[in-house]
BAKOLRO-351172 format. One line per 4 residues: number of its first residue (from 1); their letters; for each residue x, y, z of N, C-alpha, C. Coordinates in nm, 4 decimals. Layout:
// BAKOLRO-351172
NUM = A = X,Y,Z,X,Y,Z,X,Y,Z | ...
***
This chain:
// BAKOLRO-351172
1 = MDTK = 0.2417,-1.8180,-0.8499,0.2051,-1.7560,-0.7184,0.2768,-1.7304,-0.6139 | 0.3131,-1.5890,-0.5839,0.4123,-1.5081,-0.5512,0.5300,-1.6192,-0.4429 | 0.6439,-1.6072,-0.4968,0.7635,-1.7018,-0.4138,0.7667,-1.6670,-0.2592 | 0.7003,-1.5604,-0.1867,0.7177,-1.5365,-0.0941,0.5837,-1.5599,-0.0265
5 = FQEN = 0.4754,-1.6111,-0.0699,0.3746,-1.6251,-0.0103,0.3684,-1.7502,0.0713 | 0.4774,-1.8702,0.0257,0.5053,-1.9503,0.1453,0.5540,-1.8994,0.2755 | 0.6298,-1.8357,0.2650,0.7115,-1.7699,0.3578,0.6738,-1.6658,0.4559 | 0.5601,-1.6243,0.3896,0.4994,-1.4384,0.4594,0.4750,-1.5197,0.6033
9 = SVSD = 0.4276,-1.4572,0.7035,0.3763,-1.4810,0.8638,0.2856,-1.3413,0.8652 | 0.2329,-1.3597,0.9669,0.1595,-1.2319,1.0218,0.2775,-1.1254,1.1061 | 0.3794,-1.1922,1.1083,0.4595,-1.0652,1.1880,0.5505,-0.9925,1.0333 | 0.5462,-1.0240,0.9213,0.5830,-0.9561,0.8225,0.4611,-0.8528,0.8214
13 = CKII = 0.3575,-0.8234,0.8426,0.2627,-0.7414,0.8408,0.2956,-0.6262,0.9207 | 0.3714,-0.4897,0.9077,0.4278,-0.4047,0.9544,0.3366,-0.2594,0.9209 | 0.3403,-0.2035,1.0744,0.2672,-0.0688,1.0641,0.3626,0.0475,0.9931 | 0.3595,0.0999,0.9511,0.4217,0.2052,0.8632,0.3682,0.3656,0.8822
17 = QFNT = 0.4473,0.4215,0.9617,0.4090,0.5480,0.9851,0.4639,0.6555,0.8829 | 0.3464,0.7371,0.8465,0.3743,0.8366,0.7032,0.3957,0.9393,0.8146 | 0.5024,1.0405,0.6763,0.5517,1.1558,0.7002,0.4411,1.2260,0.7083 | 0.4409,1.3049,0.8187,0.3106,1.3917,0.8669,0.3551,1.5064,0.9078
21 = IDIE = 0.3041,1.6288,0.8332,0.3417,1.7655,0.8692,0.2327,1.8537,0.9082 | 0.2661,1.9319,1.0239,0.1891,2.0082,1.1124,0.1657,2.1401,1.0388 | 0.0603,2.1797,0.9650,0.0357,2.3142,0.8670,-0.0582,2.3874,0.9879 | -0.0776,2.5328,0.9389,-0.1450,2.5921,1.0035,-0.3034,2.5762,1.0238
25 = KGKL = -0.3655,2.4475,0.9406,-0.5137,2.4662,0.9134,-0.5232,2.3134,0.9554 | -0.4399,2.2334,1.0288,-0.4268,2.0567,1.0439,-0.2801,1.9947,1.0112 | -0.3373,1.8708,0.9498,-0.1939,1.8293,0.9414,-0.2371,1.7514,0.7518 | -0.1351,1.6913,0.7125,-0.0764,1.6484,0.6143,-0.0298,1.5527,0.5913
29 = SIIE = -0.0385,1.4312,0.5637,0.0455,1.2822,0.5809,0.0575,1.2781,0.4155 | 0.1609,1.2231,0.3846,0.2542,1.2215,0.2559,0.2727,1.0582,0.2755 | 0.2560,0.9950,0.1195,0.2513,0.8705,0.0630,0.3156,0.8655,-0.0086 | 0.4481,0.8145,-0.0555,0.4677,0.8048,-0.1940,0.5665,0.6772,-0.2257
33 = NNKE = 0.5317,0.6505,-0.3159,0.6073,0.5220,-0.4000,0.7257,0.5299,-0.3746 | 0.8073,0.4031,-0.3368,0.9475,0.3664,-0.2909,1.0380,0.4694,-0.1808 | 0.9292,0.5391,-0.0856,0.9691,0.6374,-0.0151,0.8818,0.5623,0.1357 | 0.8287,0.5922,0.1392,0.7141,0.5475,0.2679,0.6476,0.3905,0.2579
37 = IIVD = 0.6611,0.3742,0.0971,0.5799,0.2109,0.0964,0.6845,0.1882,0.0068 | 0.7427,0.0403,-0.0149,0.8272,-0.0145,-0.1087,0.7532,-0.0705,-0.1982 | 0.6247,-0.0669,-0.2228,0.5685,-0.1757,-0.3360,0.5274,-0.0238,-0.4488 | 0.4895,-0.0647,-0.5709,0.4873,0.0366,-0.6432,0.3325,0.0056,-0.6157
41 = IKRV = 0.1975,0.1412,-0.6060,0.0719,0.1379,-0.6141,0.0078,0.1107,-0.7386 | -0.0920,0.0498,-0.7751,-0.1536,-0.0069,-0.8959,-0.3017,0.0202,-0.8826 | -0.3758,0.0343,-0.7494,-0.4709,0.0402,-0.7568,-0.5031,0.1066,-0.6168 | -0.5893,0.2193,-0.5968,-0.6560,0.2319,-0.4607,-0.8212,0.2466,-0.4794
45 = YYLF = -0.8511,0.2008,-0.3516,-1.0094,0.1835,-0.3129,-1.0111,0.1975,-0.1804 | -1.1747,0.2294,-0.1361,-1.2001,0.2735,-0.0083,-1.3273,0.2158,0.0015 | -1.3613,0.1540,0.0991,-1.4423,0.1279,0.1973,-1.5062,0.2315,0.2769 | -1.6376,0.2061,0.2416,-1.7106,0.3471,0.3659,-1.8705,0.2577,0.4151
49 = DVPS = -1.9315,0.3459,0.5088,-2.0854,0.3196,0.5385,-2.0898,0.1529,0.5259 | -2.0228,0.0985,0.6151,-2.0138,-0.0391,0.6357,-2.0930,-0.0408,0.7455 | -2.2021,-0.1163,0.7484,-2.2938,-0.1351,0.8287,-2.2293,-0.1655,0.9824 | -2.3102,-0.1441,1.0902,-2.2278,-0.2033,1.2432,-2.2516,-0.3193,1.2548
53 = GESR = -2.1543,-0.4124,1.2796,-2.1291,-0.5266,1.3245,-2.1098,-0.6377,1.2058 | -2.0783,-0.5372,1.0489,-2.0602,-0.6574,0.9282,-1.9130,-0.6138,0.9323 | -1.8583,-0.7572,0.8779,-1.7119,-0.7603,0.8255,-1.6856,-0.7510,0.6638 | -1.5797,-0.6863,0.6414,-1.5409,-0.6980,0.4811,-1.4176,-0.7801,0.4772
57 = GGHA = -1.3270,-0.8125,0.3734,-1.2258,-0.9079,0.3612,-1.2468,-1.0381,0.3202 | -1.2038,-1.0801,0.4263,-1.2738,-1.2486,0.4379,-1.1789,-1.3369,0.3031 | -1.0581,-1.2915,0.3071,-0.9852,-1.3709,0.1648,-0.8166,-1.3136,0.2133 | -0.7574,-1.4188,0.0957,-0.5843,-1.3763,0.1012,-0.5758,-1.3375,-0.0520
61 = HKEL = -0.4732,-1.2694,-0.0861,-0.4176,-1.2720,-0.2050,-0.2931,-1.3684,-0.2296 | -0.2668,-1.4310,-0.3553,-0.1131,-1.5086,-0.4222,-0.0116,-1.4025,-0.4169 | -0.0474,-1.2960,-0.4502,0.0521,-1.2034,-0.5314,0.0423,-1.0618,-0.4608 | -0.0883,-0.9887,-0.4680,-0.0932,-0.8448,-0.4129,-0.0581,-0.8091,-0.2827
65 = QQII = -0.0087,-0.6868,-0.2613,0.0267,-0.6474,-0.1370,-0.0586,-0.5533,-0.0959 | -0.0793,-0.4903,0.0015,-0.1905,-0.3738,0.0552,-0.1401,-0.3001,0.1542 | -0.1456,-0.1979,0.1223,-0.1154,-0.1110,0.2636,-0.2961,-0.0376,0.2715 | -0.3524,-0.0762,0.4219,-0.4502,-0.0574,0.4581,-0.4612,0.0317,0.5627
69 = IAAN = -0.5391,0.1749,0.5335,-0.5017,0.2682,0.6497,-0.6754,0.3253,0.6986 | -0.6512,0.3302,0.8251,-0.8152,0.4033,0.8689,-0.8545,0.5425,0.8175 | -0.8769,0.5954,0.7392,-0.8632,0.7330,0.7012,-0.9563,0.8249,0.8068 | -1.0510,0.7426,0.8076,-1.1295,0.7823,0.9449,-1.2058,0.7185,0.9985
73 = GSFS = -1.1948,0.7317,1.1596,-1.2333,0.5879,1.2419,-1.1874,0.5227,1.2894 | -1.2351,0.3662,1.2810,-1.1375,0.2856,1.3493,-1.1921,0.1620,1.2556 | -1.1123,0.0483,1.2870,-1.2000,-0.0719,1.2607,-1.0378,-0.2057,1.2912 | -1.0890,-0.2900,1.2954,-0.9829,-0.4017,1.3601,-0.9433,-0.4912,1.2386
77 = LNLH = -0.8156,-0.5145,1.1999,-0.7637,-0.6331,1.0942,-0.7243,-0.7428,1.1922 | -0.7915,-0.8126,1.1241,-0.7594,-0.9939,1.1810,-0.6875,-1.0235,1.0783 | -0.5738,-1.1197,1.1180,-0.4612,-1.1846,1.0471,-0.4468,-1.3000,1.0747 | -0.3779,-1.4007,0.9593,-0.3888,-1.5395,0.9675,-0.2865,-1.5502,0.8707
81 = DGRE = -0.1795,-1.6273,0.8615,-0.0940,-1.6962,0.8128,-0.1142,-1.8703,0.7963 | -0.2141,-1.8881,0.8289,-0.2361,-2.0649,0.7938,-0.1622,-2.1568,0.9150 | -0.0931,-2.0523,1.0265,-0.0678,-2.1037,1.1197,-0.0677,-2.0130,1.2924 | -0.0319,-1.9187,1.2434,-0.0944,-1.7725,1.3479,-0.1479,-1.6769,1.3026
85 = SRSI = -0.2300,-1.6174,1.4052,-0.3038,-1.5112,1.3968,-0.2519,-1.3691,1.4476 | -0.3130,-1.3027,1.4659,-0.3048,-1.1345,1.4815,-0.4046,-1.0417,1.4940 | -0.4176,-0.9604,1.5727,-0.5330,-0.8245,1.5309,-0.4928,-0.7190,1.5802 | -0.5329,-0.6346,1.4835,-0.4512,-0.5006,1.4939,-0.5778,-0.4041,1.4955
89 = LLNR = -0.5774,-0.3001,1.5466,-0.6473,-0.1964,1.5718,-0.5958,-0.0783,1.4751 | -0.6986,-0.0209,1.3800,-0.6072,0.0980,1.3058,-0.7054,0.1909,1.3523 | -0.6655,0.3103,1.3798,-0.7395,0.4078,1.4073,-0.6628,0.5207,1.3978 | -0.5496,0.5515,1.3162,-0.4847,0.6490,1.3209,-0.4902,0.6871,1.1373
93 = PNEG = -0.5166,0.7684,1.0997,-0.5312,0.8314,0.9408,-0.3435,0.8679,0.9148 | -0.2514,0.8689,1.0008,-0.1372,0.8808,0.9298,-0.0305,0.7624,0.9692 | -0.1397,0.6541,0.9601,-0.0291,0.5142,0.9598,-0.0916,0.3833,0.9039 | -0.0454,0.3469,0.8189,-0.0903,0.2143,0.7469,-0.0576,0.0188,0.7698
97 = LMVV = -0.1197,-0.0297,0.7647,-0.0836,-0.1475,0.7827,-0.0355,-0.2194,0.6278 | 0.0675,-0.2871,0.6272,0.1492,-0.3384,0.4958,0.1199,-0.4739,0.5221 | 0.0080,-0.5027,0.4244,-0.0298,-0.6631,0.4017,0.0327,-0.7406,0.3500 | 0.1087,-0.8266,0.3018,0.1905,-0.9012,0.2412,0.0850,-1.0000,0.1726
101 = SGIW = 0.1440,-1.0545,0.0848,0.0904,-1.1959,0.0059,0.0988,-1.2889,0.0905 | -0.0263,-1.3803,0.0765,-0.0208,-1.5126,0.1403,-0.0982,-1.4793,0.3005 | -0.1343,-1.4089,0.3379,-0.2086,-1.3824,0.4749,-0.3902,-1.3467,0.4303 | -0.4276,-1.4378,0.5218,-0.5718,-1.3946,0.4904,-0.6128,-1.2770,0.6220
105 = RELE = -0.7201,-1.2128,0.5283,-0.7657,-1.0945,0.6498,-0.9226,-1.0640,0.6508 | -0.9305,-1.0340,0.7469,-1.0646,-1.0018,0.7699,-1.0846,-0.8378,0.8843 | -1.1444,-0.7520,0.7910,-1.1921,-0.6557,0.8605,-1.2998,-0.6654,0.9556 | -1.3228,-0.5907,1.0515,-1.4692,-0.5609,1.1712,-1.4418,-0.4925,1.2421
109 = NFSG = -1.5364,-0.5036,1.3405,-1.5761,-0.3411,1.4076,-1.5515,-0.2170,1.3841 | -1.6093,-0.1721,1.2544,-1.6305,-0.0542,1.2155,-1.6644,0.0163,1.2974 | -1.6122,0.1346,1.3038,-1.6525,0.2420,1.3959,-1.7548,0.3615,1.2822 | -1.8392,0.4228,1.3786,-1.9563,0.4708,1.2634,-1.8286,0.6348,1.1706
113 = GAIC = -1.8420,0.6032,1.0684,-1.7720,0.6739,0.9887,-1.6991,0.6204,0.9144 | -1.6140,0.5241,1.0129,-1.5191,0.4996,0.9220,-1.5059,0.4844,0.7881 | -1.3735,0.5014,0.7540,-1.3284,0.4958,0.6289,-1.2080,0.4330,0.5721 | -1.2187,0.3125,0.5386,-1.0752,0.2551,0.5016,-1.0169,0.2213,0.3686
117 = LVLA = -0.9261,0.3162,0.3654,-0.8289,0.3437,0.2573,-0.7488,0.1794,0.2232 | -0.7545,0.1547,0.0782,-0.6390,0.0643,0.0595,-0.5598,0.0759,-0.0750 | -0.4165,0.0944,-0.0454,-0.3557,0.1038,-0.1629,-0.3298,-0.0143,-0.1877 | -0.3272,-0.0579,-0.3243,-0.2889,-0.1889,-0.3715,-0.1583,-0.2108,-0.4824
121 = SEVF = -0.1389,-0.3350,-0.4658,0.0187,-0.3021,-0.5716,-0.0174,-0.3719,-0.6855 | -0.1489,-0.4130,-0.6933,-0.1629,-0.4918,-0.8456,-0.3223,-0.4139,-0.8720 | -0.3643,-0.4066,-1.0034,-0.5194,-0.4020,-1.0320,-0.5759,-0.5007,-0.9966 | -0.7369,-0.5257,-1.0281,-0.8119,-0.6383,-0.9199,-0.7860,-0.7742,-1.0380
125 = SEDD = -0.7480,-0.8986,-0.9608,-0.7880,-0.9589,-1.0458,-0.8220,-1.1042,-0.9819 | -0.9221,-1.1601,-1.0356,-1.0073,-1.2200,-0.9392,-0.9347,-1.3892,-0.9383 | -0.8451,-1.3865,-1.0272,-0.7738,-1.5100,-1.0213,-0.6474,-1.4874,-0.8805 | -0.6357,-1.3920,-0.8332,-0.5213,-1.3364,-0.6924,-0.5790,-1.3755,-0.5979
129 = YIRD = -0.7393,-1.4013,-0.5896,-0.7785,-1.4036,-0.4583,-0.7882,-1.5671,-0.3876 | -0.7802,-1.6181,-0.2911,-0.8421,-1.7450,-0.2547,-0.9145,-1.6625,-0.1289 | -1.0589,-1.7541,-0.1531,-1.2112,-1.6858,-0.0603,-1.2648,-1.8066,0.0372 | -1.1914,-1.9166,0.0144,-1.2243,-2.0333,0.1146,-1.0904,-2.0878,0.2528
133 = FDTF = -1.1108,-2.0088,0.3736,-1.0550,-1.9899,0.4853,-0.9544,-2.1553,0.4659 | -1.0112,-2.2898,0.4440,-0.9903,-2.4098,0.4414,-0.8653,-2.3963,0.3348 | -0.9159,-2.3809,0.2194,-0.8416,-2.3959,0.1102,-0.6810,-2.2904,0.1077 | -0.7298,-2.2130,0.1526,-0.6084,-2.1130,0.2281,-0.4871,-2.2111,0.2907
137 = KSIK = -0.5351,-2.2165,0.3995,-0.4566,-2.3200,0.5033,-0.3833,-2.4461,0.4458 | -0.4903,-2.5096,0.3648,-0.4230,-2.6390,0.2670,-0.3209,-2.5915,0.2085 | -0.3268,-2.4894,0.1038,-0.2510,-2.4118,0.0347,-0.0943,-2.3748,0.1085 | -0.1317,-2.2867,0.2398,-0.0102,-2.2613,0.3104,0.0475,-2.3738,0.3529
141 = NKIS = -0.0280,-2.4940,0.4000,0.0689,-2.5921,0.4885,0.0828,-2.6900,0.4108 | 0.0561,-2.6888,0.2921,0.1219,-2.7548,0.1793,0.2497,-2.7536,0.1194 | 0.2448,-2.5695,0.0839,0.3596,-2.5265,0.0689,0.4812,-2.5416,0.1549 | 0.4468,-2.4733,0.2584,0.5460,-2.4423,0.3936,0.5911,-2.6577,0.4093
145 = ET = 0.5419,-2.7330,0.3564,0.5973,-2.8846,0.4263,0.6981,-2.9019,0.2529 | 0.6817,-2.8517,0.1949,0.7654,-2.8977,0.0538,0.9238,-2.8208,0.0903
***
């Protein structure tokens, strides 16, 4: 498990402003490894057509880190580190939220037409997921007590 897993808290999840250029016919935002973001991106995926009232996520990662972007529309991101929680509204395509490992995340309140773009530091591995909140809290609290 990532050594930062035990130390990471919701306050370590930061909004990243992407370099945005006004061009003649709109705007262009740029995201580059080791410039705007400090992790190498190994996987990109996006969520769309999430039905009203549904939520996504509901898990934590042992190692993986993500930048989560509202590429269109808006949604709320609820974070928990085993002790504290924080809710963030994402609604701007030129910024993303860096979610570090060891943080429980749930996405909800998707607006119509919302697109959630995710830049992930690792390829998919089921072994990296913690999918039960009580198990997550137990692991986080056990690690922080040692």
